[in-house]
C-alpha positions in Angstrom: 26.2 129.8 133.4 27.4 127.2 130.7 28.6 129.0 127.4 30.0 127.4 124.2 33.4 129.0 122.7 33.9 128.5 119.0 36.0 125.7 119.6 33.3 124.1 121.4 30.7 124.6 118.2 32.7 123.8 115.8 31.7 119.8 115.7 28.0 121.1 116.1 28.7 123.1 112.7 29.9 119.9 111.0 26.7 117.9 112.3 24.7 120.8 111.4 25.5 121.3 107.6 25.4 117.3 107.8 21.7 116.9 108.9 20.5 120.1 106.9 21.6 117.5 104.2 19.8 115.0 105.1 16.5 116.6 105.9 15.3 116.9 102.5 13.3 114.0 101.0 15.1 115.1 97.6 18.6 114.8 99.0 17.6 111.5 100.7 16.5 110.1 97.1 19.8 111.4 95.6 21.8 109.4 98.3 19.6 106.3 97.7 20.5 106.4 93.9 24.2 107.2 94.2 23.9 103.8 96.6 22.9 101.8 93.6 25.2 102.9 91.5 29.3 103.7 91.6 28.4 107.4 90.0 25.8 109.1 88.3 26.1 111.8 86.0 23.8 115.1 87.0 21.1 114.6 83.8 20.7 110.7 85.2 19.9 111.8 88.6 17.8 114.5 87.4 15.5 112.1 85.3 15.2 110.1 87.8 14.3 113.0 90.3 12.1 114.6 87.6 12.9 117.7 88.1 15.2 121.1 86.7 19.0 120.7 86.4 19.4 123.9 88.7 17.4 122.2 91.6 19.5 118.9 91.6 22.5 121.0 91.1 21.5 122.8 94.3 20.9 119.1 96.1 24.2 117.9 95.2 26.0 121.0 96.2 24.5 120.5 99.7 25.2 117.2 99.7 29.3 117.8 98.6 29.5 120.9 101.4 28.5 118.2 104.2 30.8 115.6 102.8 28.3 112.9 101.9 29.1 113.3 98.0 31.8 114.0 95.7 32.3 114.8 92.0 34.2 115.0 89.1 34.1 116.5 85.8 34.4 114.7 82.6 34.1 117.5 80.0 30.9 119.0 80.2 29.6 116.1 82.2 29.8 116.0 86.2 29.6 112.9 87.8 28.7 112.1 91.8 29.3 109.6 94.2 28.7 108.6 97.5 31.2 109.1 100.1 29.7 106.3 101.9 32.6 106.1 104.7 31.0 109.5 106.1 27.4 108.5 105.6 28.4 105.1 107.6 30.1 107.3 110.2 27.5 109.3 111.1 24.4 107.2 110.8 23.3 104.1 113.1 23.8 100.7 111.2 20.6 100.2 111.3 19.4 103.6 109.5 22.5 103.2 106.8 20.9 99.9 105.9 17.7 101.2 105.7 18.9 104.3 103.6 20.9 102.8 100.7 20.1 99.3 100.9 
């Protein structure tokens, strides 16, 4: 019988987080928005998605946990940007291009 020990599943857990992050249409829209700008303030993402700040923050936290976005704070404002290298390494060239272009 084949079993997976904890060492073997660490990569699986990483992929699970990443694919969970990519499974939401709203999070894919955020990736698309961020691919078109160097960085965006949460308020601009909120406006583009037409949903509340709490929901946008939740989606951004999921994307950040998966390593697909990073953020910086400037006073009370939070700005997010895409970690393109992580996205490129994860997706095929065709899928990446269709997602962000």
